[in-house]
Every structure is written in structure tokens, then in C-alpha cells.
C-alpha positions in Angstrom: -19.3 185.2 41.8 -22.3 183.4 40.2 -25.7 185.1 40.1 -29.1 183.6 40.7 -29.9 184.2 37.0 -26.8 182.1 36.0 -28.0 179.3 38.2 -31.4 179.4 36.7 -30.0 179.3 33.2 -27.7 176.3 34.1 -30.6 174.4 35.7 -33.1 175.2 33.0 -35.6 176.8 35.4 -36.9 180.3 36.2 -35.1 182.6 38.5 -38.2 182.4 40.7 -37.7 178.7 41.1 -34.1 179.2 42.1 -35.4 181.7 44.7 -37.9 179.1 46.0 -35.1 176.5 46.4 -32.7 179.0 48.0 -35.2 180.6 50.4 -37.3 177.5 51.1 -40.5 179.6 50.9 -42.3 177.4 48.4 -42.2 173.7 47.7 -40.6 172.4 44.5 -40.2 168.9 43.3 -37.2 166.8 44.4 -36.0 166.6 40.8 -36.1 170.4 40.4 -34.4 171.0 43.7 -31.6 168.5 42.7 -31.0 170.3 39.4 -30.9 173.7 41.1 -28.5 172.6 43.9 -26.3 170.9 41.3 -26.1 174.1 39.3 -25.3 176.1 42.4 -22.4 173.7 43.2 -21.1 173.7 39.6 -21.1 177.5 39.4 -19.9 178.1 42.9 -23.0 180.0 43.9 -23.0 181.2 47.5 -26.3 182.3 49.1 -26.4 184.8 51.9 -27.6 182.7 54.8 -28.6 185.6 56.9 -30.6 187.2 54.2 -32.3 183.9 53.4 -33.2 183.4 57.1 -34.7 186.9 57.3 -36.7 186.4 54.1 -38.1 183.0 55.0 -38.0 183.1 58.8 -36.0 179.9 58.6 -32.3 179.2 58.8 -32.2 175.9 57.0 -29.9 174.7 59.8 -30.4 171.3 61.5 -28.8 170.9 64.9 -27.4 167.4 65.7 -27.3 167.0 69.5 -24.4 164.7 70.5 -23.3 164.8 74.1 -19.5 164.6 73.4 -18.6 165.4 77.0 -20.5 162.4 78.2 -19.9 160.0 75.3 -17.1 159.6 72.8 -17.7 160.2 69.0 -16.8 156.7 67.9 -16.7 155.1 64.4 -20.4 154.2 64.4 -21.5 157.6 65.6 -19.3 159.2 62.9 -21.2 157.1 60.3 -24.5 158.5 61.5 -23.1 162.1 61.5 -21.4 162.0 58.0 -24.4 160.3 56.4 -26.8 162.8 58.0 -24.7 165.8 57.0 -24.4 164.6 53.4 -28.2 164.0 53.0 -29.0 167.4 54.7 -26.8 169.1 52.1 -28.5 167.3 49.3 -31.9 168.6 50.6 -30.7 172.2 51.0 -29.9 172.2 54.7 -26.8 172.5 56.8 -26.3 170.0 59.6 -24.4 171.4 62.6 -22.9 169.3 65.4 -24.0 170.7 68.7 -22.0 168.9 71.4 -22.8 171.3 74.2 -26.6 170.6 74.2 -26.6 167.9 76.9 -29.3 169.1 79.3 -32.9 170.4 78.9 -31.6 173.9 79.7 -29.0 173.7 76.9 -31.7 172.6 74.4 -34.1 175.4 75.5 -31.3 178.0 74.9 -30.5 176.5 71.5 -34.1 176.5 70.2 -35.1 179.9 71.8 -32.2 181.5 70.0 -33.7 180.6 66.7 -30.5 178.9 65.5 -32.0 175.7 64.1 -35.2 174.8 62.2 -35.2 171.3 63.6 -33.1 168.9 65.7 -31.6 165.4 65.3 -30.9 163.8 68.7 -28.2 161.2 69.2 -27.0 159.0 72.1 -30.5 158.8 73.5 -31.0 157.6 77.1 -34.1 155.8 78.3 -35.3 158.9 80.1 -33.7 161.7 78.1 -34.3 165.2 79.3 -33.5 166.6 75.9 -36.3 164.7 74.3 -38.7 165.9 77.0 -37.7 169.5 76.5 -38.0 169.3 72.7 -41.5 167.8 73.0 -42.5 170.4 75.5 -41.4 173.2 73.2 -43.1 171.5 70.2 -39.9 171.6 68.2 -39.6 169.4 65.1 -37.1 166.6 66.0 -36.1 163.1 65.1 -34.1 160.9 67.4 -31.5 158.3 66.4 -32.5 156.2 69.4 -35.4 155.6 71.6 -36.5 156.4 75.1 -38.3 154.0 77.4 -41.7 155.2 76.0 -41.0 156.0 72.3 -44.5 155.8 70.9 -45.1 159.6 71.0 -41.8 160.6 69.3 -40.2 160.3 65.9 -37.2 157.9 65.8 -35.0 155.8 63.7 -32.9 153.3 65.6 -31.0 150.0 65.5 -33.1 147.1 66.4 -31.0 146.0 69.3 -33.3 143.2 70.4 -33.2 141.6 66.9 -29.4 142.1 66.7 -28.8 140.3 70.0 -31.1 137.5 68.9 -29.1 137.2 65.6 -25.8 137.0 67.5 -27.2 134.4 69.8 -28.7 132.4 66.9 -25.2 132.3 65.4 -23.4 131.2 68.5 -26.1 128.8 69.7 -26.0 127.3 66.2 -22.3 126.6 66.7 -23.1 124.7 69.9 -22.3 127.4 72.5 -24.2 127.1 75.7 -22.2 129.4 78.1 -22.0 132.9 76.6 -20.9 136.2 77.9 -21.9 139.8 77.0 -19.5 142.7 77.4 -21.1 146.2 77.5 -19.8 149.6 78.3 -19.3 150.6 81.9 -21.5 153.7 82.3 -22.5 153.4 86.0 -22.3 156.7 87.8 -22.4 158.8 84.6 -25.0 160.8 82.9 -25.3 158.0 80.3 -26.1 155.3 82.9 -29.4 154.5 81.2 -28.0 154.7 77.7 -30.6 153.1 75.4 -28.4 150.7 73.4 -26.8 149.3 76.5 -30.0 148.9 78.5 -31.9 147.3 75.6 -29.1 145.0 74.5 -28.5 143.7 78.1 -32.2 143.2 78.7 -32.5 141.3 75.4 -29.5 139.2 76.1 -30.7 138.2 79.6 -34.3 137.4 78.3 -33.1 135.4 75.3 -30.6 133.4 77.3 -33.3 132.5 79.9 -35.7 131.5 77.1 -33.1 129.3 75.4 -32.1 127.7 78.7 -28.5 128.8 78.3 -26.0 130.2 80.9 -25.3 133.9 80.4 -22.8 136.3 82.1 -22.8 140.1 81.7 -19.7 142.2 82.5 -18.9 145.8 82.0 -15.8 147.2 80.2 -14.0 150.4 80.9 -12.5 152.6 78.2 -10.0 151.4 75.6 -8.1 148.1 75.2 -7.2 148.0 78.9 -10.9 148.1 79.7 -11.3 145.1 77.4 -8.5 143.2 79.1 -10.1 143.8 82.5 -13.5 142.6 81.1 -11.9 139.4 79.9 -10.4 138.7 83.3 -13.8 139.4 85.0 -15.7 137.3 82.5 -13.4 134.3 83.1 -13.5 134.7 86.8 -17.3 134.8 86.7 -17.6 131.8 84.3 -14.4 129.8 83.7 -16.3 127.5 81.3 -17.5 130.3 79.0 -17.1 129.4 75.4 -18.3 132.5 73.6 -18.8 136.2 74.2 -20.6 139.1 72.6 -19.0 142.6 72.9 -20.7 145.9 72.2 -17.8 148.3 72.6 -15.5 148.6 69.6 -12.6 150.4 71.4 -12.3 147.4 73.7 -12.4 144.6 71.1 -8.7 144.3 70.9 -8.3 144.3 74.7 -10.9 141.6 75.2 -9.3 139.3 72.7 -5.8 139.9 74.0 -7.1 139.4 77.6 -8.6 136.0 76.6 -5.4 135.0 74.9 -3.3 136.1 77.9 -5.4 133.9 80.1 -4.6 130.9 77.9 -7.8 130.9 75.8 -7.5 130.6 72.1 -9.8 132.6 69.9 -11.9 131.0 68.4 -10.9 127.5 69.3 -11.6 127.9 73.0 -13.7 131.1 73.1 -15.6 132.6 70.1 -16.0 136.4 70.0 -18.6 138.4 68.1 -18.8 142.2 68.0 -22.2 143.8 67.7 -23.2 147.3 66.6 -19.8 147.4 64.9 -18.3 147.5 61.5 -16.0 145.5 59.1 -13.3 148.0 59.8 -13.5 147.6 63.6 -13.5 143.8 63.2 -10.4 143.9 61.0 -8.4 145.8 63.6 -8.2 142.7 65.8 -6.4 139.4 65.3 -8.2 137.2 64.5 -10.5 139.3 62.4 -13.8 139.5 64.3 -17.2 138.3 63.2 -19.3 141.4 63.5 -22.9 142.6 63.3 -22.5 145.8 61.4 -24.4 149.0 62.5 -26.6 150.5 59.8 -25.1 154.0 60.5 -25.3 155.5 57.0 -28.9 154.4 56.5 -30.1 155.6 59.9 -28.4 159.0 59.4 -30.0 159.5 56.0 -33.5 158.4 57.2 -33.3 160.7 60.2 -32.6 163.8 58.1 -35.3 162.8 55.5 -37.9 162.3 58.2 -37.1 165.7 59.8 -37.0 167.6 56.5 -40.3 166.0 55.4 -41.9 167.5 58.5 -40.2 170.9 58.1 -41.3 171.0 54.4 -44.9 170.0 55.3 -44.8 166.7 53.4 -46.0 164.7 56.4 -47.1 165.1 60.0 -46.8 161.4 60.8 -44.3 160.2 63.3 -41.4 158.1 62.1 -40.9 154.7 63.8 -38.1 152.8 62.1 -36.0 150.0 63.4 -33.1 148.4 61.4 -31.1 145.4 62.8 -27.4 145.0 62.3 -26.2 142.8 59.5 -23.9 139.9 60.3 -20.5 139.7 58.7 -18.8 136.3 59.3 -15.0 136.3 59.8 -12.4 134.3 61.8 -13.4 134.8 65.5 -16.3 132.4 65.8 -16.2 128.6 65.6 -18.0 125.5 66.9 -18.0 125.2 70.7 -15.2 123.1 72.1 -16.2 119.5 73.0 
């Protein structure tokens, strides 16, 4: 097993510098930290996490709160998680998925046990008790998402308002005047005021009113069958609809197949665009969907960097970062039928 002296020799630094990186008890430059961690990986150095925690009074563990019981871990969420975990490792931290922390009491137990130095919160609702508990306990945290009043918290998030506008700009530019929005059916669940759904629906309604267009919102249940039901409901509510936006990747296929089963061609009769999605999700449907791709990797990285900057004393400023989805044109959108 490699020793700390061997790591120091490989990285070209003193053994004290290696100790500073390992124990986190003194700041070192990012370049030095990178050299030391690279040497540790190359030599297979394994630090005693318990001993390090006792020495520094820090665990170098970040807890990622994701309410798996209330919400699935989909492709976009996995992008957030894998990117955040990779960046945390580069910065000398471990990112641990904490799926059980869904209530204020769960969060209090997690933090009071001293298991994590800081917290990344995902799947944020507009009035999220986990955020309120973390703020009350003065725990360093960053949210991937926003509450209804986000000014007093650190967050990185998708700009849902801009994303909806970009989707509508694309469809309106193709001449569409009757447009639907398909969102996830969360009524009666703990995620009923899920931030992305609430913000996207509000942005859609406001923009359609401002543009003088006719909009219809329907909710989709789980999986492809939920998408098929949403297609039937959309056509029943507005038989003349010529375009729809969907924000639920696991229902994309069902929505398209439901439209086709009702005698509507995609995109000749009804254009479809998936938002907060990905190229991969769009390619799983025939025709390949035009998508607005979620910036999952970037947001995961930024969340961890913001949190570790606070933990390392590099800043006390709150992070307020919004990134819109990027449009990827494919085969599912076309000019509105005459």
C-alpha cells in the first residue's frame, strides 16, 4: 500500500502538503491539489476516512438529497448526479446519494449525526421543508432547483421560463397557433408543487396569453401509457391542436404513439417538442424528437463547486445561477398545417 511520502515524491510536494490535501485542514492551490490527488490515484493511496475526520473535524462527505420514494431517478437526474459526483471526487470530496432524506426530520437526523459537511438538494418543491430545515440549522447547502422565494438560498437551476419561451418561439415561428403542454401528473403527491412543473406551466400560460395563442395543459401519468392517455386528453380538449410541448421523458413515446393512433401524423399534423430532455431521449422515439436539452452535467458541476467553495472558505456569497436548455432540432417539428 502506498504511503503519504510516496505520494509526496510522485507529486513533487512536501509530505505536509499531502497531509493538508488529505485532511483538508489547510488551503492549497487547485493546481497542487490536482497533482496530489492524481498521484494518490496513480499509486493507489487509500486514506483512512475515519482518522481524517477525527483530525480535521470534517468528513469530506457531501450528501445529495434526492427523494427517490416520491420521484424517479430519471436520465436528467442521473446526469446531475454523475456530474456532481465526478466533480466532488476531483475536489477531494465524496458525494453520497441520500434517498431517505425527504422530510425536515430526516434532514435534521442526517446533519445532527455529523455524517456530511454540506448538502446538495435535488427535486426542489416551491415550499420545500428540507430547504427550510437546512437554513434553520445554518448548514452549508446548494440546491439544484429553487423554492418560491429563492433569494436567500444558494441555487443552480434550469431557466424554465426561458426554456419554455424558446420552445414557443420555435413553434410559433413555424406558424403554430394552438399548442399543448404535457406535464407530469403530481396531484395528490408530496411533489405536487414540484418547482420545474409549476414554473414551466406558469411560463407556458403567461407566454401563450401574451402571444394571443390558444394553449391547453394536460397531465401525464407514468410511462408510455400515461403519454397515450395524455394524447387522448389533449385531442379531446383541443381537436385543432397542431403542436405540443412535453416535459416528461418517460411518456414521450406514448404521447407520439397516442397521437398517431388517433390519426394524427407527427410532424405533418402535430409537431412535438420535448423540453428538459436530451438527445438520447429524443432518439428513442420515431420520429426522432426535437428537444431542448437539460444542462445536467453543467449544473451538477456548478452545484458542487459552489458548495465546496463555501466549505473551503473561498466565498460566503450566495450562488444564483440559471441556465436554459439548448435546442436540438430533429424530425418531430414542422410548419403548421394549412
